[in-house]
PyMOL commands that place a pseudoatom at each C-alpha (Angstrom):
pseudoatom trace, name=CA, resn=MET, resi=1, chain=A, elem=C, hetatm=0, pos=[-11.103, 43.579, 78.956]
pseudoatom trace, name=CA, resn=SER, resi=2, chain=A, elem=C, hetatm=0, pos=[-12.966, 40.872, 79.338]
pseudoatom trace, name=CA, resn=ARG, resi=3, chain=A, elem=C, hetatm=0, pos=[-11.826, 37.395, 78.316]
pseudoatom trace, name=CA, resn=LEU, resi=4, chain=A, elem=C, hetatm=0, pos=[-14.793, 37.269, 75.631]
pseudoatom trace, name=CA, resn=ASP, resi=5, chain=A, elem=C, hetatm=0, pos=[-12.758, 40.507, 73.933]
pseudoatom trace, name=CA, resn=ASP, resi=6, chain=A, elem=C, hetatm=0, pos=[-9.372, 38.569, 73.885]
pseudoatom trace, name=CA, resn=GLU, resi=7, chain=A, elem=C, hetatm=0, pos=[-10.825, 35.621, 72.130]
pseudoatom trace, name=CA, resn=LEU, resi=8, chain=A, elem=C, hetatm=0, pos=[-12.407, 38.096, 69.255]
pseudoatom trace, name=CA, resn=ALA, resi=9, chain=A, elem=C, hetatm=0, pos=[-9.230, 40.232, 69.322]
pseudoatom trace, name=CA, resn=GLU, resi=10, chain=A, elem=C, hetatm=0, pos=[-7.118, 36.817, 68.459]
pseudoatom trace, name=CA, resn=ALA, resi=11, chain=A, elem=C, hetatm=0, pos=[-9.780, 35.457, 65.922]
pseudoatom trace, name=CA, resn=VAL, resi=12, chain=A, elem=C, hetatm=0, pos=[-9.365, 38.995, 63.989]
pseudoatom trace, name=CA, resn=ASN, resi=13, chain=A, elem=C, hetatm=0, pos=[-5.675, 38.441, 63.611]
pseudoatom trace, name=CA, resn=ASP, resi=14, chain=A, elem=C, hetatm=0, pos=[-6.037, 35.326, 62.874]
pseudoatom trace, name=CA, resn=ALA, resi=15, chain=A, elem=C, hetatm=0, pos=[-8.097, 36.457, 60.090]
pseudoatom trace, name=CA, resn=GLU, resi=16, chain=A, elem=C, hetatm=0, pos=[-5.649, 38.400, 59.392]
pseudoatom trace, name=CA, resn=LYS, resi=17, chain=A, elem=C, hetatm=0, pos=[-2.960, 36.162, 58.948]
pseudoatom trace, name=CA, resn=GLU, resi=18, chain=A, elem=C, hetatm=0, pos=[-5.042, 33.914, 56.915]
pseudoatom trace, name=CA, resn=ALA, resi=19, chain=A, elem=C, hetatm=0, pos=[-5.639, 36.578, 54.479]
pseudoatom trace, name=CA, resn=GLU, resi=20, chain=A, elem=C, hetatm=0, pos=[-2.349, 37.813, 54.423]
pseudoatom trace, name=CA, resn=ALA, resi=21, chain=A, elem=C, hetatm=0, pos=[-1.042, 33.762, 53.579]
pseudoatom trace, name=CA, resn=VAL, resi=22, chain=A, elem=C, hetatm=0, pos=[-4.151, 33.364, 50.906]
pseudoatom trace, name=CA, resn=ALA, resi=23, chain=A, elem=C, hetatm=0, pos=[-2.806, 36.888, 49.198]
pseudoatom trace, name=CA, resn=VAL, resi=24, chain=A, elem=C, hetatm=0, pos=[1.068, 35.377, 49.581]
pseudoatom trace, name=CA, resn=ALA, resi=25, chain=A, elem=C, hetatm=0, pos=[-0.248, 32.284, 48.134]
pseudoatom trace, name=CA, resn=ALA, resi=26, chain=A, elem=C, hetatm=0, pos=[-2.215, 33.487, 44.870]
pseudoatom trace, name=CA, resn=PRO, resi=27, chain=A, elem=C, hetatm=0, pos=[1.168, 34.129, 43.269]
pseudoatom trace, name=CA, resn=VAL, resi=28, chain=A, elem=C, hetatm=0, pos=[2.098, 30.832, 43.324]
pseudoatom trace, name=CA, resn=ALA, resi=29, chain=A, elem=C, hetatm=0, pos=[-0.956, 29.793, 41.257]
pseudoatom trace, name=CA, resn=PRO, resi=30, chain=A, elem=C, hetatm=0, pos=[0.266, 31.289, 37.931]
pseudoatom trace, name=CA, resn=ALA, resi=31, chain=A, elem=C, hetatm=0, pos=[3.757, 28.593, 38.100]
pseudoatom trace, name=CA, resn=VAL, resi=32, chain=A, elem=C, hetatm=0, pos=[1.494, 25.641, 38.230]
pseudoatom trace, name=CA, resn=GLN, resi=33, chain=A, elem=C, hetatm=0, pos=[-0.458, 27.009, 35.538]
pseudoatom trace, name=CA, resn=SER, resi=34, chain=A, elem=C, hetatm=0, pos=[3.158, 27.348, 33.687]
pseudoatom trace, name=CA, resn=GLN, resi=35, chain=A, elem=C, hetatm=0, pos=[4.322, 23.987, 34.994]
pseudoatom trace, name=CA, resn=ARG, resi=36, chain=A, elem=C, hetatm=0, pos=[0.773, 23.168, 33.181]
pseudoatom trace, name=CA, resn=LYS, resi=37, chain=A, elem=C, hetatm=0, pos=[1.414, 24.453, 30.034]
pseudoatom trace, name=CA, resn=THR, resi=38, chain=A, elem=C, hetatm=0, pos=[5.264, 23.379, 29.980]
pseudoatom trace, name=CA, resn=ARG, resi=39, chain=A, elem=C, hetatm=0, pos=[3.927, 19.500, 30.272]
pseudoatom trace, name=CA, resn=ASN, resi=40, chain=A, elem=C, hetatm=0, pos=[1.130, 20.171, 27.426]
pseudoatom trace, name=CA, resn=VAL, resi=41, chain=A, elem=C, hetatm=0, pos=[3.790, 21.706, 25.092]
pseudoatom trace, name=CA, resn=GLY, resi=42, chain=A, elem=C, hetatm=0, pos=[6.074, 18.838, 25.790]
pseudoatom trace, name=CA, resn=LEU, resi=43, chain=A, elem=C, hetatm=0, pos=[4.034, 16.329, 25.088]
pseudoatom trace, name=CA, resn=LEU, resi=44, chain=A, elem=C, hetatm=0, pos=[2.780, 17.879, 22.192]
pseudoatom trace, name=CA, resn=ILE, resi=45, chain=A, elem=C, hetatm=0, pos=[6.287, 17.982, 20.872]
pseudoatom trace, name=CA, resn=GLY, resi=46, chain=A, elem=C, hetatm=0, pos=[6.778, 14.327, 21.981]
pseudoatom trace, name=CA, resn=VAL, resi=47, chain=A, elem=C, hetatm=0, pos=[3.323, 13.461, 19.986]
pseudoatom trace, name=CA, resn=LEU, resi=48, chain=A, elem=C, hetatm=0, pos=[4.509, 15.260, 16.715]
pseudoatom trace, name=CA, resn=ALA, resi=49, chain=A, elem=C, hetatm=0, pos=[7.828, 13.528, 17.177]
pseudoatom trace, name=CA, resn=ILE, resi=50, chain=A, elem=C, hetatm=0, pos=[6.208, 10.367, 16.856]
pseudoatom trace, name=CA, resn=GLY, resi=51, chain=A, elem=C, hetatm=0, pos=[4.075, 10.958, 14.142]
pseudoatom trace, name=CA, resn=GLY, resi=52, chain=A, elem=C, hetatm=0, pos=[6.801, 12.451, 11.971]
pseudoatom trace, name=CA, resn=GLY, resi=53, chain=A, elem=C, hetatm=0, pos=[9.059, 9.283, 12.819]
pseudoatom trace, name=CA, resn=VAL, resi=54, chain=A, elem=C, hetatm=0, pos=[6.274, 7.381, 11.199]
pseudoatom trace, name=CA, resn=LEU, resi=55, chain=A, elem=C, hetatm=0, pos=[5.172, 8.908, 8.536]
pseudoatom trace, name=CA, resn=LEU, resi=56, chain=A, elem=C, hetatm=0, pos=[9.340, 8.884, 8.059]
pseudoatom trace, name=CA, resn=LEU, resi=57, chain=A, elem=C, hetatm=0, pos=[9.496, 5.069, 8.327]
pseudoatom trace, name=CA, resn=ALA, resi=58, chain=A, elem=C, hetatm=0, pos=[6.598, 4.523, 5.782]
pseudoatom trace, name=CA, resn=MET, resi=59, chain=A, elem=C, hetatm=0, pos=[7.593, 6.494, 3.113]
pseudoatom trace, name=CA, resn=THR, resi=60, chain=A, elem=C, hetatm=0, pos=[11.531, 5.102, 3.197]
pseudoatom trace, name=CA, resn=SER, resi=61, chain=A, elem=C, hetatm=0, pos=[10.183, 2.262, 3.876]
pseudoatom trace, name=CA, resn=PHE, resi=62, chain=A, elem=C, hetatm=0, pos=[8.314, 1.245, 0.749]
pseudoatom trace, name=CA, resn=ASP, resi=63, chain=A, elem=C, hetatm=0, pos=[10.751, 3.025, -1.658]
pseudoatom trace, name=CA, resn=GLY, resi=64, chain=A, elem=C, hetatm=0, pos=[11.141, 1.295, -4.922]
pseudoatom trace, name=CA, resn=SER, resi=65, chain=A, elem=C, hetatm=0, pos=[8.392, -1.889, -3.988]
pseudoatom trace, name=CA, resn=GLY, resi=66, chain=A, elem=C, hetatm=0, pos=[5.396, -0.093, -6.008]
pseudoatom trace, name=CA, resn=ALA, resi=67, chain=A, elem=C, hetatm=0, pos=[4.849, -1.600, -9.353]
pseudoatom trace, name=CA, resn=TYR, resi=68, chain=A, elem=C, hetatm=0, pos=[4.886, 0.068, -12.622]
pseudoatom trace, name=CA, resn=SER, resi=69, chain=A, elem=C, hetatm=0, pos=[2.173, -1.334, -14.923]
pseudoatom trace, name=CA, resn=ARG, resi=70, chain=A, elem=C, hetatm=0, pos=[3.678, -1.174, -18.515]
pseudoatom trace, name=CA, resn=ASP, resi=71, chain=A, elem=C, hetatm=0, pos=[2.675, -3.217, -21.849]
pseudoatom trace, name=CA, resn=VAL, resi=72, chain=A, elem=C, hetatm=0, pos=[5.752, -4.105, -23.853]
pseudoatom trace, name=CA, resn=ALA, resi=73, chain=A, elem=C, hetatm=0, pos=[5.645, -1.182, -26.044]
pseudoatom trace, name=CA, resn=GLN, resi=74, chain=A, elem=C, hetatm=0, pos=[6.090, 1.296, -23.119]
pseudoatom trace, name=CA, resn=MET, resi=75, chain=A, elem=C, hetatm=0, pos=[8.110, -1.170, -21.203]
pseudoatom trace, name=CA, resn=LEU, resi=76, chain=A, elem=C, hetatm=0, pos=[10.975, -0.475, -23.972]
pseudoatom trace, name=CA, resn=GLU, resi=77, chain=A, elem=C, hetatm=0, pos=[10.155, 3.002, -24.693]
pseudoatom trace, name=CA, resn=ASP, resi=78, chain=A, elem=C, hetatm=0, pos=[11.204, 3.391, -20.957]
pseudoatom trace, name=CA, resn=LYS, resi=79, chain=A, elem=C, hetatm=0, pos=[13.681, 0.952, -20.726]
pseudoatom trace, name=CA, resn=GLU, resi=80, chain=A, elem=C, hetatm=0, pos=[16.591, 2.829, -19.189]
pseudoatom trace, name=CA, resn=ASP, resi=81, chain=A, elem=C, hetatm=0, pos=[14.131, 4.022, -16.444]
pseudoatom trace, name=CA, resn=LEU, resi=82, chain=A, elem=C, hetatm=0, pos=[12.659, 0.848, -15.699]
pseudoatom trace, name=CA, resn=VAL, resi=83, chain=A, elem=C, hetatm=0, pos=[15.570, -1.346, -15.363]
pseudoatom trace, name=CA, resn=GLY, resi=84, chain=A, elem=C, hetatm=0, pos=[15.763, -2.787, -11.241]
pseudoatom trace, name=CA, resn=ARG, resi=85, chain=A, elem=C, hetatm=0, pos=[11.894, -1.753, -10.659]
pseudoatom trace, name=CA, resn=ASN, resi=86, chain=A, elem=C, hetatm=0, pos=[9.752, -3.324, -9.660]
pseudoatom trace, name=CA, resn=VAL, resi=87, chain=A, elem=C, hetatm=0, pos=[7.183, -3.639, -12.961]
pseudoatom trace, name=CA, resn=ARG, resi=88, chain=A, elem=C, hetatm=0, pos=[3.640, -5.229, -14.226]
pseudoatom trace, name=CA, resn=LEU, resi=89, chain=A, elem=C, hetatm=0, pos=[4.716, -6.392, -17.685]
pseudoatom trace, name=CA, resn=THR, resi=90, chain=A, elem=C, hetatm=0, pos=[1.620, -6.667, -19.791]
pseudoatom trace, name=CA, resn=GLY, resi=91, chain=A, elem=C, hetatm=0, pos=[1.703, -8.385, -23.318]
pseudoatom trace, name=CA, resn=ALA, resi=92, chain=A, elem=C, hetatm=0, pos=[0.912, -11.229, -26.151]
pseudoatom trace, name=CA, resn=LEU, resi=93, chain=A, elem=C, hetatm=0, pos=[3.075, -14.365, -26.382]
pseudoatom trace, name=CA, resn=VAL, resi=94, chain=A, elem=C, hetatm=0, pos=[4.597, -14.660, -29.360]
pseudoatom trace, name=CA, resn=ARG, resi=95, chain=A, elem=C, hetatm=0, pos=[3.652, -17.889, -30.940]
pseudoatom trace, name=CA, resn=GLY, resi=96, chain=A, elem=C, hetatm=0, pos=[6.677, -20.395, -30.975]
pseudoatom trace, name=CA, resn=SER, resi=97, chain=A, elem=C, hetatm=0, pos=[9.014, -18.781, -28.267]
pseudoatom trace, name=CA, resn=LEU, resi=98, chain=A, elem=C, hetatm=0, pos=[7.730, -20.744, -25.424]
pseudoatom trace, name=CA, resn=ARG, resi=99, chain=A, elem=C, hetatm=0, pos=[10.674, -22.912, -24.089]
pseudoatom trace, name=CA, resn=LYS, resi=100, chain=A, elem=C, hetatm=0, pos=[10.948, -25.223, -20.474]
pseudoatom trace, name=CA, resn=ARG, resi=101, chain=A, elem=C, hetatm=0, pos=[13.736, -26.521, -19.085]
pseudoatom trace, name=CA, resn=ASP, resi=102, chain=A, elem=C, hetatm=0, pos=[13.299, -29.172, -16.409]
pseudoatom trace, name=CA, resn=GLN, resi=103, chain=A, elem=C, hetatm=0, pos=[16.701, -28.379, -13.922]
pseudoatom trace, name=CA, resn=PRO, resi=104, chain=A, elem=C, hetatm=0, pos=[16.939, -26.243, -13.073]
pseudoatom trace, name=CA, resn=CYS, resi=105, chain=A, elem=C, hetatm=0, pos=[13.249, -25.257, -13.879]
pseudoatom trace, name=CA, resn=GLU, resi=106, chain=A, elem=C, hetatm=0, pos=[12.669, -22.310, -15.949]
pseudoatom trace, name=CA, resn=TYR, resi=107, chain=A, elem=C, hetatm=0, pos=[10.756, -20.947, -18.738]
pseudoatom trace, name=CA, resn=ARG, resi=108, chain=A, elem=C, hetatm=0, pos=[11.879, -18.880, -21.796]
pseudoatom trace, name=CA, resn=PHE, resi=109, chain=A, elem=C, hetatm=0, pos=[9.822, -17.242, -24.394]
pseudoatom trace, name=CA, resn=GLU, resi=110, chain=A, elem=C, hetatm=0, pos=[8.802, -13.558, -25.608]
pseudoatom trace, name=CA, resn=LEU, resi=111, chain=A, elem=C, hetatm=0, pos=[5.949, -11.109, -25.479]
pseudoatom trace, name=CA, resn=THR, resi=112, chain=A, elem=C, hetatm=0, pos=[4.755, -9.013, -27.994]
pseudoatom trace, name=CA, resn=SER, resi=113, chain=A, elem=C, hetatm=0, pos=[2.841, -5.112, -27.305]
pseudoatom trace, name=CA, resn=THR, resi=114, chain=A, elem=C, hetatm=0, pos=[-0.906, -5.855, -27.766]
pseudoatom trace, name=CA, resn=GLU, resi=115, chain=A, elem=C, hetatm=0, pos=[-1.481, -2.008, -28.369]
pseudoatom trace, name=CA, resn=LYS, resi=116, chain=A, elem=C, hetatm=0, pos=[1.427, -1.735, -31.190]
pseudoatom trace, name=CA, resn=LYS, resi=117, chain=A, elem=C, hetatm=0, pos=[1.096, -4.826, -33.561]
pseudoatom trace, name=CA, resn=GLY, resi=118, chain=A, elem=C, hetatm=0, pos=[4.193, -5.526, -35.268]
pseudoatom trace, name=CA, resn=GLY, resi=119, chain=A, elem=C, hetatm=0, pos=[5.721, -3.864, -32.531]
pseudoatom trace, name=CA, resn=PRO, resi=120, chain=A, elem=C, hetatm=0, pos=[9.435, -4.989, -30.719]
pseudoatom trace, name=CA, resn=ASN, resi=121, chain=A, elem=C, hetatm=0, pos=[9.398, -8.220, -28.473]
pseudoatom trace, name=CA, resn=ILE, resi=122, chain=A, elem=C, hetatm=0, pos=[10.705, -8.310, -25.212]
pseudoatom trace, name=CA, resn=PRO, resi=123, chain=A, elem=C, hetatm=0, pos=[12.530, -11.622, -23.707]
pseudoatom trace, name=CA, resn=VAL, resi=124, chain=A, elem=C, hetatm=0, pos=[10.997, -12.949, -20.575]
pseudoatom trace, name=CA, resn=ARG, resi=125, chain=A, elem=C, hetatm=0, pos=[12.468, -15.713, -17.943]
pseudoatom trace, name=CA, resn=TYR, resi=126, chain=A, elem=C, hetatm=0, pos=[10.881, -17.375, -15.225]
pseudoatom trace, name=CA, resn=ALA, resi=127, chain=A, elem=C, hetatm=0, pos=[12.662, -19.347, -12.777]
pseudoatom trace, name=CA, resn=GLY, resi=128, chain=A, elem=C, hetatm=0, pos=[9.696, -21.446, -11.764]
pseudoatom trace, name=CA, resn=CYS, resi=129, chain=A, elem=C, hetatm=0, pos=[8.168, -25.170, -12.497]
pseudoatom trace, name=CA, resn=VAL, resi=130, chain=A, elem=C, hetatm=0, pos=[4.870, -24.211, -12.009]
pseudoatom trace, name=CA, resn=VAL, resi=131, chain=A, elem=C, hetatm=0, pos=[2.541, -21.918, -14.822]
pseudoatom trace, name=CA, resn=PRO, resi=132, chain=A, elem=C, hetatm=0, pos=[-0.760, -21.825, -15.273]
pseudoatom trace, name=CA, resn=ASP, resi=133, chain=A, elem=C, hetatm=0, pos=[-2.889, -23.876, -17.370]
pseudoatom trace, name=CA, resn=THR, resi=134, chain=A, elem=C, hetatm=0, pos=[-4.088, -21.117, -19.591]
pseudoatom trace, name=CA, resn=PHE, resi=135, chain=A, elem=C, hetatm=0, pos=[-0.540, -20.282, -20.379]
pseudoatom trace, name=CA, resn=ARG, resi=136, chain=A, elem=C, hetatm=0, pos=[0.258, -22.288, -23.608]
pseudoatom trace, name=CA, resn=ASP, resi=137, chain=A, elem=C, hetatm=0, pos=[1.158, -21.829, -26.757]
pseudoatom trace, name=CA, resn=VAL, resi=138, chain=A, elem=C, hetatm=0, pos=[-2.050, -22.215, -28.897]
pseudoatom trace, name=CA, resn=PRO, resi=139, chain=A, elem=C, hetatm=0, pos=[-2.607, -21.789, -32.249]
pseudoatom trace, name=CA, resn=GLY, resi=140, chain=A, elem=C, hetatm=0, pos=[-4.790, -19.442, -33.770]
pseudoatom trace, name=CA, resn=MET, resi=141, chain=A, elem=C, hetatm=0, pos=[-5.569, -18.221, -29.875]
pseudoatom trace, name=CA, resn=ASP, resi=142, chain=A, elem=C, hetatm=0, pos=[-3.746, -15.627, -28.297]
pseudoatom trace, name=CA, resn=THR, resi=143, chain=A, elem=C, hetatm=0, pos=[-2.284, -15.810, -24.808]
pseudoatom trace, name=CA, resn=LEU, resi=144, chain=A, elem=C, hetatm=0, pos=[-2.622, -12.706, -23.175]
pseudoatom trace, name=CA, resn=VAL, resi=145, chain=A, elem=C, hetatm=0, pos=[0.096, -12.825, -20.298]
pseudoatom trace, name=CA, resn=THR, resi=146, chain=A, elem=C, hetatm=0, pos=[0.861, -10.154, -17.171]
pseudoatom trace, name=CA, resn=ALA, resi=147, chain=A, elem=C, hetatm=0, pos=[4.206, -10.878, -15.353]
pseudoatom trace, name=CA, resn=PRO, resi=148, chain=A, elem=C, hetatm=0, pos=[5.338, -9.090, -12.317]
pseudoatom trace, name=CA, resn=GLY, resi=149, chain=A, elem=C, hetatm=0, pos=[9.108, -9.082, -12.504]
pseudoatom trace, name=CA, resn=LYS, resi=150, chain=A, elem=C, hetatm=0, pos=[11.941, -6.618, -12.891]
pseudoatom trace, name=CA, resn=LEU, resi=151, chain=A, elem=C, hetatm=0, pos=[13.840, -5.611, -16.066]
pseudoatom trace, name=CA, resn=ASP, resi=152, chain=A, elem=C, hetatm=0, pos=[17.301, -7.278, -16.133]
pseudoatom trace, name=CA, resn=PRO, resi=153, chain=A, elem=C, hetatm=0, pos=[20.169, -4.828, -17.319]
pseudoatom trace, name=CA, resn=ALA, resi=154, chain=A, elem=C, hetatm=0, pos=[21.084, -7.648, -20.214]
pseudoatom trace, name=CA, resn=GLY, resi=155, chain=A, elem=C, hetatm=0, pos=[17.920, -6.908, -21.672]
pseudoatom trace, name=CA, resn=HIS, resi=156, chain=A, elem=C, hetatm=0, pos=[15.176, -9.706, -20.465]
pseudoatom trace, name=CA, resn=PHE, resi=157, chain=A, elem=C, hetatm=0, pos=[12.492, -9.348, -18.295]
pseudoatom trace, name=CA, resn=GLN, resi=158, chain=A, elem=C, hetatm=0, pos=[13.225, -11.340, -14.950]
pseudoatom trace, name=CA, resn=ALA, resi=159, chain=A, elem=C, hetatm=0, pos=[9.292, -12.331, -14.110]
pseudoatom trace, name=CA, resn=THR, resi=160, chain=A, elem=C, hetatm=0, pos=[8.461, -13.867, -10.372]
pseudoatom trace, name=CA, resn=GLU, resi=161, chain=A, elem=C, hetatm=0, pos=[5.084, -14.911, -11.348]
pseudoatom trace, name=CA, resn=ILE, resi=162, chain=A, elem=C, hetatm=0, pos=[2.982, -16.159, -14.732]
pseudoatom trace, name=CA, resn=MET, resi=163, chain=A, elem=C, hetatm=0, pos=[-0.853, -14.847, -14.714]
pseudoatom trace, name=CA, resn=ALA, resi=164, chain=A, elem=C, hetatm=0, pos=[-2.050, -15.726, -18.357]
pseudoatom trace, name=CA, resn=LYS, resi=165, chain=A, elem=C, hetatm=0, pos=[-5.334, -14.337, -19.207]
pseudoatom trace, name=CA, resn=CYS, resi=166, chain=A, elem=C, hetatm=0, pos=[-8.401, -17.036, -20.489]
pseudoatom trace, name=CA, resn=PRO, resi=167, chain=A, elem=C, hetatm=0, pos=[-10.634, -16.356, -22.818]
pseudoatom trace, name=CA, resn=SER, resi=168, chain=A, elem=C, hetatm=0, pos=[-13.622, -14.508, -22.179]
pseudoatom trace, name=CA, resn=LYS, resi=169, chain=A, elem=C, hetatm=0, pos=[-17.448, -16.381, -22.639]
pseudoatom trace, name=CA, resn=TYR, resi=170, chain=A, elem=C, hetatm=0, pos=[-17.453, -14.848, -26.104]
pseudoatom trace, name=CA, resn=GLU, resi=171, chain=A, elem=C, hetatm=0, pos=[-14.402, -15.742, -27.403]
pseudoatom trace, name=CA, resn=MET, resi=172, chain=A, elem=C, hetatm=0, pos=[-15.055, -19.558, -25.933]
pseudoatom trace, name=CA, resn=LYS, resi=173, chain=A, elem=C, hetatm=0, pos=[-18.235, -19.802, -27.686]
pseudoatom trace, name=CA, resn=GLU, resi=174, chain=A, elem=C, hetatm=0, pos=[-16.582, -18.908, -31.374]
pseudoatom trace, name=CA, resn=LEU, resi=175, chain=A, elem=C, hetatm=0, pos=[-13.759, -21.100, -30.409]
pseudoatom trace, name=CA, resn=ALA, resi=176, chain=A, elem=C, hetatm=0, pos=[-16.977, -23.888, -29.690]
pseudoatom trace, name=CA, resn=ALA, resi=177, chain=A, elem=C, hetatm=0, pos=[-18.843, -22.788, -33.210]
pseudoatom trace, name=CA, resn=LYS, resi=178, chain=A, elem=C, hetatm=0, pos=[-15.469, -23.382, -34.628]
pseudoatom trace, name=CA, resn=GLY, resi=179, chain=A, elem=C, hetatm=0, pos=[-14.818, -26.714, -32.990]
pseudoatom trace, name=CA, resn=GLU, resi=180, chain=A, elem=C, hetatm=0, pos=[-11.923, -25.628, -31.413]
pseudoatom trace, name=CA, resn=ARG, resi=181, chain=A, elem=C, hetatm=0, pos=[-11.038, -26.086, -27.284]
pseudoatom trace, name=CA, resn=ALA, resi=182, chain=A, elem=C, hetatm=0, pos=[-9.746, -23.463, -24.804]
pseudoatom trace, name=CA, resn=PRO, resi=183, chain=A, elem=C, hetatm=0, pos=[-6.068, -23.169, -24.034]
pseudoatom trace, name=CA, resn=HIS, resi=184, chain=A, elem=C, hetatm=0, pos=[-6.487, -24.743, -20.709]
pseudoatom trace, name=CA, resn=GLU, resi=185, chain=A, elem=C, hetatm=0, pos=[-8.747, -27.784, -22.161]
pseudoatom trace, name=CA, resn=ALA, resi=186, chain=A, elem=C, hetatm=0, pos=[-5.460, -29.030, -24.553]
pseudoatom trace, name=CA, resn=VAL, resi=187, chain=A, elem=C, hetatm=0, pos=[-5.028, -32.440, -24.543]
pseudoatom trace, name=CA, resn=GLY, resi=188, chain=A, elem=C, hetatm=0, pos=[-1.857, -33.049, -23.682]
pseudoatom trace, name=CA, resn=PRO, resi=189, chain=A, elem=C, hetatm=0, pos=[1.663, -31.181, -22.978]
pseudoatom trace, name=CA, resn=ALA, resi=190, chain=A, elem=C, hetatm=0, pos=[1.555, -27.768, -23.695]
pseudoatom trace, name=CA, resn=GLU, resi=191, chain=A, elem=C, hetatm=0, pos=[3.380, -26.726, -26.950]
pseudoatom trace, name=CA, resn=THR, resi=192, chain=A, elem=C, hetatm=0, pos=[6.126, -26.143, -25.109]
pseudoatom trace, name=CA, resn=GLN, resi=193, chain=A, elem=C, hetatm=0, pos=[9.868, -26.925, -26.481]
pseudoatom trace, name=CA, resn=LYS, resi=194, chain=A, elem=C, hetatm=0, pos=[12.258, -27.977, -24.314]
pseudoatom trace, name=CA, resn=TYR, resi=195, chain=A, elem=C, hetatm=0, pos=[16.038, -26.370, -24.654]
for i in range(1, 195): cmd.bond("trace and resi %d" % i, "trace and resi %d" % (i + 1))
show_as sticks, trace
zoom trace
């Protein structure tokens, strides 16, 4: 046999060995795919756990922080359910009920329902020195008030802020025709009694 035949036989043997090596290596490929699937499932579980944690945090951190908006009549009907909860109370200032204390600053007044005329009143306390200019007890004019805060178990509403509605331009024209002024244009101190 010639040297060429030996080299050819050796090349064929090498090719067969490589084919066997590839055949043996082929079953390894599914193991790599299995590892990839395991990593993908692990990543999916991690993402879902983080998303669930964020959702749980969002749902529990805002518990009780939402404010219910209620008129005085509605507030008094649902009194037991609303004690200690954040509420946005709306009503009309009861004439003659506005009182102020200077040290420490506090306003006390009563609100009545704007929906049910002649309904019950609710006492309101606001521990602050600054109120809007439109928050005045003006004879002949309803002062509409919105006050966020909480209903105290003692029965009064503890306001954290006072917002008084300014009369509309149509109400202002009617007042001007009668020679009256808007609440915030009242000269001198508001009709606020000291207590």
